[in-house]
Each structure stands twice: as C-alpha cells, then as structure tokens.
N, C-alpha and C positions, 0 to 999 in steps of 0.2 A: 511724288509717290515714294514712300520709304522702300528699303530692301525687303524682299519677300522672305517670310520666316519659313524655314524648311528643316526637316531632321533627316540627316543622312548617315548611314552606317558604313563604315569603311574598314577593310581588312588590310593586312600587310604592315603592321605597325612595328615590325622588326627593323631596327636601323643598325644592323651589325656590319661585318666586313663584306657581306653580300646583301645589301639592304633591301628591304621591301619597299614598294612605291607609295605606301599608305601615308607617310608623314609629308612628303612633298605634294601629294594629291590634296591632303587636308590644308596645307599652306596656301595652295592655289585657290581653294574654295573660300578660305578665310579672307583672302584678299579681294574677293568679289564685291563689287558695289551693288550687284543685282540681288544677291541672296544674303540673308541673315541666317547662317546656318548653325544649327545645333549638331554637333558631331558625336556620334556613338561609335566607339572603338569596338571592333570584333577581333578578339585575340585567340590565338592557338596556344601560345606559351605565356607563362606568368611573368617572364622577364622581358617582354618586347618593350624597348625603351619608349615607344610612342605612347604607351599607356600612362607614363609617369611624367611626360614632358608638360611644363606649365603652359596653359592657355591653348592646348592643342585639341584635347579630346574632353567632352563634357562627361562622359560616363563610358565605362568600359565593361563589356561582357565577355566571358569565355565562350568559345563555340567548339563543337566537336571537329576533330580532324577529318579531312576529306575521305580518309580510309573507312570511316564509320558509315559512309553512305549518305544519300540524299535526304533520306527519311529523318534520320536523327538531326541533321542540320535544319530541315524544315521545322521540326518540332521546336527546336531551340529558338529559331528565329521568330517563331509565333509567340513564344513566351516573352521575348524581347519586345516584339511588336505590340503586344498587349500593354505593356508599361510605357513604351517610348513613342508609339504611333509614328513609325518609320515612314518617310516619303520615298525614300530611295536607298539602295545598297550598291556600293561600288566595290566588287571584289578585286583583288590586285595580285593574286598568285595564279600561276598556270594550273597547278594541281587541284585548286578548288573550282576552276571555271566550268568544268564538266557538270558538276552537281548544280551550280548556280544556273547554268544554261537550261538544264533539264527542269529547274523549279521556276523558270521565268514566268509561265502563265499562272502557276498557283500563287506566286507572289503578287503578280499583277492584280489578280482577283482580290487580293486582300488590300489593294491600294498601294503596294510597294513597287516603285519603278526600278528597272535596271536598264543598262544600255549595253548589251552584249552581242557578240557575234552569234550567228546561228550555229547549230551543231555541225552542219556541213562545212561552213567557213572554218570553224574551229579544227575539225578533223583533217581537212585537205592540206592545212598548212603545218601539220606535225612534221618534226625533223625526218621521221621515217618516210613521209610522203612527198619530201621535197622534189626528188627527181621528176615525179609525175607532174608536181605543180609547175616545175620549170617548163616542161614540155607544153602543158596545157595553156600557160599564159605568156609563153615566149620570153622567158627571162633566164639569165645565166645562173645555174646553181652548181656547185662542186659535185663531182661524182660521189655517191654515197650508197651504203647498203646497210640492211638491218641484220644484227647477229642475235640469235636467240639462244646460243650455246657457245661454249669456248671452242669447240670443234668447228662450229659454224664460222666463228670469227677467223680462226687460223685459215680456213679455206678461202674466205673473203680477201684476206690479206695477200694472198698469192698474186692478186691482180692489182695491187697498190705498190706505190713507191713510198718509202719513208722519207721524212716523217709523215704519219697520218694523224687525223684527229679522231679521238675516241670520246663519244658523247653520250650523256645520260638522256633518258627518255624525256625528262622534264627540264633538268638543269645540269650544269657542270660539263666541262669539256677539258680533255687533256691531249697534249701533243705527245705522240709515242714515237721513238726512234728505233724500236726493235720489237720483235714479236713478244719477247718477255715483258717489256714494259706495257704493251698493248693488253697483254693477258692480265696484268696486274690491275690495270685501269678497268678492264672489263669486270673483274670480280668486284671492285670497289663500286662501280656504277650500277651494276645489276643488283647488288645488295641494297644500295640505297633507293634506287628508283624503279627497279623491276626491269622487265624486258619489253621491247628489244633495246639493245645498246647499239648505237649508230657508229659505223666506221665511215669517215668522210676524207676525201682528198684534202691535203693541206694546200691552201692557196697562198702564195706569197704576196704581200702587199700591205696597204695602209688600212687600218680599221676605221671605217666610218659608219655612222648610224643615223637613221631618220626616226623621228617620233611623229606619229600621225593619228588623225581622228577622221573616221569615215562616218557619214551620216546614215549608212545602210542602203542608200539609194544610188550609190556610185559617186557621190560627191565628197571631195576632200575638204573638211572644215578647217583643219589645222595641219601643217607639216613644217618641221624644223630639222635641218640637217646639222650634224655636229661631227667633229673629229675627236676621238679619244686622245687626251694629252698625257694622261697617267693611268696605267692599267695595273691593277693588283695581281697578285699570284693566282687569284681565282678568275682572272680575266675580266674583272669588273672595271668600269670607268671610274676612277677616283677624281678625275679632272677632265674637262672636255670644253671645246670652244665651238661656237656656232659658225658655220662657213657658208658661203654663197656657192651653191652647187646645182646648177640646172639639171644636170643628168640624174642626180639623186632625186630630185623633186619630180622629175618626169617619170622616173621609174615608180615612184610611190603613187602618182596619179594613175599610171598604167595599171597597177595592181589593184588600187582601190575602185577604179571605175569598172574594171572587169569582174572583180569579185563581189562588188557592192558591199564591202566590208563595213560591219556595224561596230562602232566602238573604238577604243584606243588600240594602237598596235605600234610595234617597234620593228624596224628592218635593221637587222645586223648585216652589214656589207663589207666586202673587201674590194678596194680599188687596186687593180694590178698595175704594173709599170707601163703597160700598153693602154692603160686608161679604160679597162673593162670593169664593169661592176658586177660582182658575184653576190648572190644572196646566200648567206650562211644560215641564217635563222629568221623566222618571222615570229615574233612574240605577240601573243593574242591579247595583249593587255597594255595598259600604260606602264612604261618602264620607270625605273627608280630615278632617272635623271630628268624626270618631267618638270622639275622646277627651273631648269635652265630655259626651257621653252617659255614658261611664265616670265622669267627675267628678260627674255628677248622680245617680249611683247605679245605672245600667244597664250592666253590663259586656257590651256587645254582642259584642265579639270572643270572649270567654270562652263565652258562650252559643252562639255559632256553632260553636265547636270541640265543645262538648257534643252539639249536634244532629249534627254530622258523625260523631262517634264513637258515635252511637246511644244516648246517655245520656238519662235522663229530664230534661226541662227544663220548669220552671214559668215561665209568663209573668211578666214584671215588671208591677207594677200601678201604680206611680207613680215620680216622679223629683222631684229638688229644683228648684224654681222659682227663677229669678234667679241661676243659676249662669253664669258667664261665661268664655268662652276668648278669649285674646288671643294671637295668634301673633307670633313675633318671629324675627328672623334672628340668627345666632350663628356667629362665625368659628372654624372648627375648624382646629387646626394638625395636620397629619398628615405622615408621612414619604413623600417621593416613592417610596421603595423600595416601599412597600406598593402604591401606584398602579402602578408598573412591573410588580410581580409579578402584579397582577390583569390588566394588559394582556397580558402574555407568556403567562401560564399559564391565564387564564380562571377563576381561583379565588383566594380569599384566606382 
C-alpha cells in the first residue's frame, strides 16, 4: 500500500530569532512513510521564511491576524478550502489557538480535521492560571500573580524578592532586578500582548523541557525530554540535547493523564539544586524544537496527523539519548517577484 495522499495546512512559518514551529512540523510530516502530504502554508507576514524555502510548502495563502476575530479567519479558510480541499489544519501559535479551537466543529463539518486541546484545557494552563493549576494537579509552580496596571504591579512586587520574572500574556519573559526595570518590562509587554502581565518568582536552576503529545483520553503518545544547551537573549533554545530523565517524563504523564490533554504541548521546567521540578509554563502547542524529537526517533507531527485522521496510534516508548539540535540562520535568495505576488494576491 502506498502512502496516503493528504492535504495539510500549517501556520507558524516564521523562522526568525524566535522561530515558529511550522517549518519543523512540516519536515516531520514530509519524512513520514505513511502520508504523502501536500502542504499549504498559512502565513500572517509576507516575509515568513517558510513560504520561500525550497521543497517545503506547495502553496501559501495569507490569513488574517488573530485580532481580526474568528469569523474573518473562517471566511478566509473556506476560500482556501474551496480551492485546496484541506484534510487538516495544524495551527502553531498560542495567539491563534483560541480562534481555531472555537472553529473546530465548523471546520470539522467541512471535512477539515484539527487536533487541539479543548477550551477548558487551553484556558486553565494560561500563565495567569498556573498557581491554581499547580494546586489542582499537585505539581510545583513558582509563585506568580497577574498585574493589570502599573500600580497593581508595584503593589504585587512588595511581596517578591528580586530578581523577578515579568512575563507577557502569550510570549516573552524578562528578568527584572529592580522596580524600575520591572516597570519598563511591564509597559513593553502590555503594549505588545495586552493584559495581564504576569509577575513570577525567579527560580534558580537548570532549564529543561519536555515535548509531548496527548491523545485527548489521558494517554501520552509521545514525550521527549531535553536540556537547553544554548539560549538566545529572547530565552529561546538555539541548541538542545535529549536527556534520560524519568522524573520529567513522570511529570508529563501525571499532567496528561489528569488533564486528558489533546494535542501537542511543551512543558518548560526548572530543575533546582535540590532536584525539584518546577513548571514555569505549559505551551498548548507543538514547540519550535519539535524536529529534535523527530531526530531522536519520535515523529510527533506524523503521530498528530494520525490521531487527527482517526487512525490507530501506538505510543512511542523510547527515544535516543544524547541527540542534539543546533539551529542556524541561512541566507535564502529569492526573487522579489514572488514576494510582490504574495503581497498583491495574498497567495503564492
């Protein structure tokens, strides 16, 4: 039996200093022996590198920003669907997930599959809800509070020791050593991502991460642990290595079995000197370093597609330890005509 022909639309094609997961997700799907995938890129910006990379995306369409709301998105997706007959969409940004989750049944009615967490799952793991999450599921999280104004934050900071972490609602985190610094970050983050801005205890330790895939019924289909080897000034892993860590995998199983998480997720953790694991963040999607999992023997994007298509999926049981990823930048030369065409027609 040959590979199954399938058309999958993917977002997150930006591959900049804070890269989107789209490109590595597509690489994983392209390596699948089960699917012969036609990939439709969904882009927000005209210069997302994934649009122009050879052999990656078969066709690209511009889609409206999440701030335009779900109706504008649905309308655009239907235009694309009419022409491309989409089987599945994989959204890869936190900020767009709300709309896609809301549209799940409408898309499904049109024959377009997704594999996303429920709205409850998505909401309860928000940075601002993390303290309640820690209590509910019996996991360690740093002390944190939401600030809705500068006065709010100054008040909150009275009960914290410096340095503190100041975090944006969706992305970005800064370490502040004074109230002045914290105030500066507050203005920056609230302007970019809106309110609340989150103030969090700074926990000293080693940054470790788990990428995981839950089947929506409490089973872990894939889980790979890594340690960041090189971190950019934005706090993004630019290099990482897979590690054998039972405690990290146990924590992942504990969370997914209790929450019945559906879809990809990333746990951002800190391991302290006394060997405690703290959850800093739970990202509700596949992270940008997913290709490390593929390279270590767990093709998570392929498994996600299988789950979405209702196929039987056996959980991965192990992965190669000591596999490393190193990210690099690469100058791509493309014709301005292609860029102009995308700008004028909204497709390429």
